[in-house]
LUMVO-420772 format. One line per 3 residues: number of its first residue (from 0); for each residue y, x, z of C-alpha. Coordinates in steps of 0.2 Angstrom, whole numbers. Layout:
LUMVO-420772
NUM> Y,X,Z | ...
//
This chain:
LUMVO-420772
0> 874,139,-363 | 886,154,-365 | 902,153,-358
3> 915,145,-371 | 930,154,-367 | 919,170,-368
6> 912,164,-384 | 927,160,-392 | 935,178,-387
9> 919,186,-395 | 921,175,-411 | 939,179,-412
12> 934,199,-413 | 952,204,-409 | 945,220,-401
15> 930,230,-398 | 915,231,-387 | 913,246,-376
18> 895,252,-374 | 893,257,-357 | 873,256,-357
21> 867,274,-357 | 851,273,-347 | 835,282,-344
24> 834,298,-353 | 850,297,-360 | 860,296,-343
27> 859,316,-338 | 867,319,-356 | 881,306,-352
30> 884,314,-336 | 884,332,-343 | 897,326,-355
33> 907,320,-341 | 906,336,-332 | 892,332,-319
36> 879,343,-321 | 860,339,-316 | 861,350,-299
39> 873,338,-293 | 860,325,-289 | 843,326,-282
42> 835,310,-286 | 836,296,-299 | 845,284,-286
45> 859,298,-285 | 860,300,-304 | 863,282,-306
48> 876,281,-293 | 886,295,-302 | 884,286,-319
51> 890,270,-310 | 905,279,-303 | 910,284,-320
54> 908,267,-327 | 918,260,-312 | 932,272,-317
57> 932,266,-335 | 932,249,-331 | 945,249,-318
60> 957,260,-329 | 973,250,-333 | 970,251,-352
63> 951,243,-350 | 957,225,-351 | 952,210,-363
66> 967,214,-373 | 959,227,-383 | 942,229,-375
69> 934,210,-377 | 917,214,-371 | 907,228,-362
72> 887,231,-363 | 880,236,-347 | 863,244,-342
75> 853,235,-330 | 856,247,-315 | 875,244,-318
78> 873,225,-318 | 864,227,-301 | 877,237,-293
81> 895,231,-289 | 913,236,-291 | 925,235,-276
84> 911,224,-268 | 911,212,-283 | 896,212,-295
87> 900,221,-311 | 897,206,-323 | 909,196,-313
90> 922,210,-310 | 923,212,-328 | 926,194,-334
93> 936,189,-318 | 946,206,-316 | 948,212,-332
96> 946,199,-346 | 930,207,-353 | 915,199,-359
99> 898,206,-350 | 882,210,-360 | 865,217,-354
102> 855,230,-363 | 838,223,-362 | 826,234,-372
105> 813,246,-364 | 815,260,-376 | 806,263,-393
108> 789,264,-398 | 782,279,-409 | 788,279,-427
111> 778,269,-439 | 781,265,-457 | 799,276,-454
114> 805,265,-440 | 803,264,-421 | 801,247,-413
117> 805,242,-397 | 792,244,-383 | 785,227,-375
120> 796,218,-363 | 784,209,-351 | 796,204,-339
123> 810,200,-351 | 810,181,-346 | 813,186,-327
126> 827,199,-333 | 835,186,-344 | 836,173,-329
129> 844,184,-317 | 856,190,-330 | 862,173,-334
132> 863,171,-314 | 875,186,-313 | 887,180,-326
135> 880,190,-341 | 886,182,-358 | 874,191,-369
138> 861,204,-372 | 859,219,-383 | 842,227,-390
141> 840,243,-400 | 827,249,-411 | 829,262,-424
144> 826,264,-444 | 823,282,-450 | 818,279,-466
147> 821,267,-482 | 804,259,-479 | 804,241,-484
150> 789,236,-473 | 796,245,-458 | 813,237,-460
153> 806,220,-461 | 795,223,-445 | 810,229,-437
156> 822,215,-441 | 806,202,-437 | 805,209,-421
159> 823,208,-416 | 825,191,-421 | 810,185,-410
162> 818,193,-397 | 834,185,-401 | 825,168,-400
165> 820,171,-382 | 837,177,-377 | 844,161,-386
168> 833,150,-377 | 837,157,-359 | 855,152,-364
171> 863,169,-368 | 870,178,-385 | 860,190,-393
174> 866,206,-400 | 851,213,-413 | 853,230,-416
177> 842,238,-428 | 851,255,-429 | 849,267,-445
180> 850,285,-440 | 865,293,-448 | 857,310,-453
183> 843,302,-465 | 844,308,-483 | 841,289,-489
186> 853,280,-477 | 861,270,-489 | 845,264,-498
189> 840,258,-479 | 856,250,-478 | 852,240,-492
192> 836,235,-486 | 842,232,-469 | 855,220,-477
195> 843,210,-487 | 830,208,-473 | 845,203,-462
198> 851,189,-473 | 834,182,-475 | 831,180,-456
201> 849,174,-454 | 846,160,-468 | 830,154,-457
204> 839,151,-442 | 842,132,-436 | 859,125,-440
207> 872,130,-428 | 863,143,-420 | 870,160,-420
210> 868,178,-416 | 878,195,-415 | 872,211,-425
213> 875,228,-421 | 874,240,-435 | 877,259,-439
216> 893,262,-449 | 887,260,-467 | 888,273,-480
219> 894,260,-493 | 911,251,-487 | 910,234,-483
222> 892,232,-486 | 889,221,-472 | 903,209,-477
225> 889,196,-481 | 885,197,-462 | 902,194,-456
228> 905,180,-468 | 888,173,-464 | 889,155,-453
231> 874,161,-442 | 884,177,-436 | 897,177,-422
234> 902,194,-424 | 896,210,-432 | 900,225,-422
237> 897,244,-427 | 889,258,-416 | 896,276,-419
240> 880,284,-420 | 885,302,-417 | 901,303,-427
243> 915,309,-418 | 929,297,-414 | 940,301,-428
246> 926,300,-440 | 919,283,-433 | 937,275,-434
249> 939,282,-450 | 924,274,-458 | 925,258,-447
252> 943,255,-452 | 935,253,-471 | 924,240,-466
255> 933,222,-466 | 928,210,-451 | 917,222,-441
258> 923,228,-425 | 917,244,-414 | 904,245,-401
261> 905,262,-397 | 898,274,-383 | 900,292,-385
264> 916,289,-397 | 924,280,-383 | 920,291,-368
267> 923,307,-379 | 934,320,-369 | 933,310,-351
270> 929,322,-337 | 925,319,-318 | 938,334,-314
273> 952,324,-323 | 966,316,-312 | 968,299,-313
276> 983,299,-322 | 974,313,-336 | 959,301,-337
279> 968,285,-339 | 979,293,-352 | 963,299,-362
282> 955,284,-361 | 970,273,-366 | 972,285,-381
285> 954,281,-386 | 955,262,-383 | 970,261,-393
288> 964,271,-408 | 947,261,-407 | 956,244,-406
291> 967,248,-421 | 951,254,-431 | 942,237,-427
294> 957,226,-433 | 960,236,-449 | 956,224,-463
//
């Protein structure tokens, strides 16, 4: 079963979750934004070593503690690496007081019915067992909604809950992430359909069982309040989805009980070329602003 102290920290929600889980095709972009060009590495292993160094620098920064950052989502390659000789998940919890999660999806299928389901995860059982052994508290799996298509959205939610059931059975806490693309014309309509589908599936969960939900910042403020209040939901977190940090914080602050789980909006402005003092100051300001927006309301 999930660690009870970690579960209490997540349920209280007095902070936000850092999404440090860029993987595969998104890693080169994350490194470029950090000031590391593709010519700086000659292989995939070197690329992942560089992204791990960036994440380790974030995690070891003085502001990155459980006082404001209550959880962090890791990529599998990050879980398998160490910080100062300590496995990353163990380091997060024991040294920083931050609850570790693992991204488990293997990317997206081609779009159908306006959505992109998750690709098959044939080795999921083995990955979940390995994650539990390394001290991971929970998982995150992402799929994407690109249109207000009721059939597509129901398929996405059904798949999310099916994967979540496997995660729960492995003794871990699932974060279900049906992301709505922020640029679509019918975003508000898609979010209304998503809310209805999520509530239907939450109501079917066995008594006492909980999940976490990660959603796009909604067009309508407090749309997801029924999810925040649902007994089967440990926490509702929001992704920045391409909004810059100021805009993301502004929208987040209008949604009572929803906390941040930002990636690009967290690392915005950080650079490999910054001195430790400059890096720590910029990250500290980002953490302070995202924390404040998460606790509004």
